N, C-alpha and C positions, 0 to 999 in steps of 0.2 A: 800498743798491736795496730796494726794496718788491718784495715777490712778488705782495702780493694790494693792493688798494686799494679801499674803502669809502669810497662817497660818499651822503651822507645829509645833507639841508638843514634836516630834522627841529630845531626847538627847543625842544619839550618832550622827556621822558622817557619812553618809551612800549616795548613788545616788540622793537621793531626796533633800537633801541639798545641794548638790552639786552642780543641774540644779536650784533651787530656789534662792540660792546666783548668781550665775551665771549671769542668767537671771535677775537679781534685778539688777547687777551691769551693766548690757548692757545697756536694757532698760533705764537706768538713765543716761547713755551714749548718748542717742537716745534725751533725751528732755522729758522720761515721767515715772515720780515719780512714785515708787515704793517702797513697806513696807515690811516690814516681822515681823510680830507675832511669836515668838516664846516661845519654853520652857525655866523657868527661868531658869541659869545657863546652859545651854545647849550650843554644840558646835556652832550651828546655830547661835546661840542671840549672842555669842562673835564675832563671824568672821563675820557677817554681820555689826555690830558696828565696830570694826575694818577695814571694809571697804567700812562705811560712809554711808550705807543704813539706813534709816528712822527704828529704831528695838523698838519694845515693848516688854516686859519681862511679859507676862501673862499665867500664870497655865491652863492648861488644861489636867485634870483628869481622870473626869469620867461627865458620862451623866448627863444635865440637874441640874448643880451644877447654881444656881441663881445668884452666888459671879462673878462666871465665866461668865455669858452670859452678867451681868451687867457692866465686865472689859470691855465685848467686844464691845457691842456696842458703852460705852462711846471711846473705841479709833476707831470708824468705825467714829464715829460722827466727831469726831477731826481730822480724816485724808479724810474724807468724798470720800472714794472710789468709783470707779465705776464696779469695779468687785475685788471678792474676791476668793482664790483660796483654800481649802482645802485638808493638804495633806490627813490624814488617816481621817477614816470612824468616828474619837471620835473627830476629830478636825469636821470635814461638823457639825456632831451633835451641835456643841456647836456653829461653826461660819455663820452657814446656817440662823439657829432661829436669833439669833443675829443680824446677815446682814439686814433680809426680816424687824425687827422691827425697823433697823437704816436706812431703805431705799435705801440700797443696789441693783441695778436692776440686777446686774449678779452675782449669785453663782455657785462654778463650784466645782464637788468634786473630785479629782483629783485620778485616780486608777494606781499606779507605778508598782504595782508586777502583775504577771498572774495569779491571786487567785480568783475563784469566788467573786461572794457574796452572803452573807450568807444568807440564806432560811425564815427568819425573818419578820412577817406580817407589824412590824414600818418601814422597811426599804424604804418601799415604798410609806413614808410620807417623809424620808427625802429626797430620791433620786428622789420625783417624784415631791413634794411639792413645798417642800423649796429649794431644788437646782435648778436654770435653768438649767444645763447641766452638763454632766459627763468628761473630758477629761481623753484620755488613750492614752498611750508611743508608743503602735504596733497595729497591725491587729491581731495578739494572743490574747492580753489584750481586745480587744473588742469583738472578738467571746467569750471568757471566759464571761466575763462582762454581755452580754447577752445572752448566756447561761443559764447562771446559776439565768436571771431576766429576763423573758419571758415579765412580768409586763412593764419592760422599753422600754419607747419607742426609738427604732435603730437611728432616728432620732436626738434627744439629748447627742446623744454619740459620744463625737467628736475625729478623729484621732491629735495627735501631738507631731511627733517625737521629740527626743531631740537633738538639734542641735548641730552640733560641731564648737569650733573657728578654721577654716581654717587657719587662721595666725600664732595663736599658736600651732595648730598642724597641722606641715608639714612637709614635708620629709626633712632630712638631705644629706648631702654628704656622698658617698659612702666611705665605709671602708672594709678590711677582714673580713669576716664570722667571729666569735666570739663562735658559739655551744652553744648558750642562747638560753634558752625557757624561758619566762617568766609567772608569773601568779601575776595581783593586783586584790584587791578587799576583804570583808569581809571575815576572817578566819571562816568559819561557815559550816557549813553540804548542805544546799542547795548551794553552789557554787560547789558542787561535787570536794572537797578535798579530800577524802578519796581515790577518782575516779583517782585522778591524783597522788596519794603517789601510789596506786597499779599499774600505770601505769610506773610511773618512777622505782620502783623494779624491773618491767618486763623489761625495757629498759638496764637497770644497770647490768643484769644476761645475756642479749644478746649480750650486747657489755660493753668492762674495758674502753673503749677510754677515755682517761683522760682531755680532753679538752670539752667536753660537761658539762651545769651546768643547774640547777634549781634555777630560780631566784622568789622570792615570795615576792611580797608586799602587806604589809595589815596587820591590826590586829584581833582579835577575839576569842571567847571563844577557839577555836581548836589551837594556837598555840603551849600548851603545847602538845598536842598530835601528832605535826608536829616535834617538837621536838624530841619527845622519837622515832619519827619513822625515823628520820634523823641519831639520835647516833647510830641504829640497821644497817644500810647501808655499804655496804662495801668499801664507798666514799662518806663519810658526809658531809666532806669538796664541794662537787660537788653541795650541798643544799645549797643556802645561802635566811637569814631570813632578809628584808630589814626592816618588820616594816613598821608604816606607812609614806608615803613619800607626801610631801606638792604639790611638782611638780612632773608629771611623768611623762612630755614630756621627759627630760633624760634618765627615766628607759626605758619608748618605743623606745627611740633611739641606744639603748643596745641588744636590741633582736634580735634576727636571725627569733622567732616567739611568738604571746603572747598563751597561751591557757585558754579558756575559758571554764573548763567541768560541768556547770551549770545545776543542775536538773533543775529547772525554773528560769526564768528572765523574768523583766516587757518588758525593753528595752536593756541591755546591752550596758551601755555607753563606756566601757572601751575596746570592739572592735570597736565601730565606732573611736573612738579617737586612736588607735594604726593603725588600717586601713589609719588612714590621715596622720600617721607620717612615716617618713621615717627612715631606719635600715642601720647598717653596713652592705655592700655585698663585695661579691668577684668582681674584675676586670670585668668581663664580664656583667657583672646587674646592671641594669641602678638604679639612685636616686628611693627609691620604698616607698610603705608601709606598713608596717607591716602585714605580714601573720597570718593568727588567726588559730588556731584548735580551734573548738566547739562543743559542742553538740548539738543535732537538739532539743533543747528545747525553748519553748517559741517562743519570737522573736526574737533569734538568726538567721535563714535563715532567715529572713529577713533583715538584717546586713553581712552575711556572705554567697557568693553564694558558693555554693560547686563545688568545681574543679574550678572555675572562680575567686574567691577572698580570697578563705580561704578551708578548709575542713571542713565538719561536719561528725560528729559519733553517733552512734545510743548513749542514753542517758545511762549511767552506765555501761560503758560496756570498762574497764579497759585493754583489748586485744586489741580493735579497737582503741582507744587510743593510745597506746604505739606505734601500726601501724603507724596512723598518722603523729605522733612526728617523727617516726624514717625516714617515709618519707620525711619529709620536711629538716631535719637534713643530710638527705644521699644525697641528689636534690638540690643543687642550683640552678639550672634552672626553675624549678618547683618554688621555695620558690621566686625566681625574678619577674618569671609574677605573680603570684598571689599577691605578695604583691604590686605591678605596677597598677593590677585591682583593689585593691582594694581601691586604695589611687581617685583614678576617680571615683571608686562609690561611695565613701562618701562625695566628695566633692559633685556629684551630687544629691544625693540625703539627707545628714545628713549636709546640713549647718547651720552656726546657725543662718545667718540674716534672711533665709528664715522660722526657724521656732520660730524666735521673730517676722514677718510680721502676719504667721498663730496666732499667739498669738493675736495680737492686733485685728486681725478681729474677732476673736472668741469671745472676750470681749467685744470689740465694742470701744476699748479705744484706737482708732488709728484714731479717727473720732471725732470733739468739743462733741459731742451729745452721751450720750452713748447707747449701743443697746441690746434689749432681745433677745439673742439667742436662746430660750426656743423653 
């Protein structure tokens, strides 16, 4: 028997997939059996099986496919979950109906990005009748969802922050500053990479210091664009493309600051992870979390307290981003204070154990008998 079942049809590996797999493993360690239904051949499917999580490969391609519904109903009846959490809207359309047919009492739609619900009449049926609730990963996402769907009862929209494993993402011993700025995420337009490239070019023109470096972790369609941009810099060797990193902890520990210039974020998990981690510091700076320079996009102000745990700049403002990076690179004391405060803030607000507790409460899976949270 599986108590909680995640349904995720994404083929690529992103924040939602990281969270689902991490949550499934952590709940399993707590004695709460959790399963994952993933797209055949997807990264999530392979990684979940490798991690020993009960996994079923079922293709969710388009709405109303009877073979998809039949496969999901069979799997739900086999696992008998008390709760199903669907990642994409197309996942909800299939999984909520199949879950209803299979007698699953709790059927949740997860909203991972701060994007509005589409103004389609049949969405009311899926989100009001088939889903028993909606999970949002930030107050910003909650506001966007409710503003775009006034027909959705706010009491059925539940905030669940993504939790950070504080044992894994922890400060490290202090070391001399290395002048390294880092970015981690998919190499896509939404992450604000064109703005980051413009800001770094600005910094290079302002100051020819050879000890500063930009390290980019991640893969995506903009990689070739970034490579071409790097080739045109006066110091192309100062920009390093690491590709996908399986373990980001050593990466965070190597940084003096993380930059996250996103145009929109659902939660911004890397900002929380970096804030929880320690960084190399100068002798006058205590062990601390990574200071984060972020845009005022979506949920990021919920993670980064401007001037207290990091710096916030306007969205799509390369000059302001460059100025914030220069400020952190030039002021060791400021960077130390922001990092220390970031570590404390993340530990207090975004610990994984508290997030898991809330998930069990919302799904009714912390008790022997399931609860309907609608």
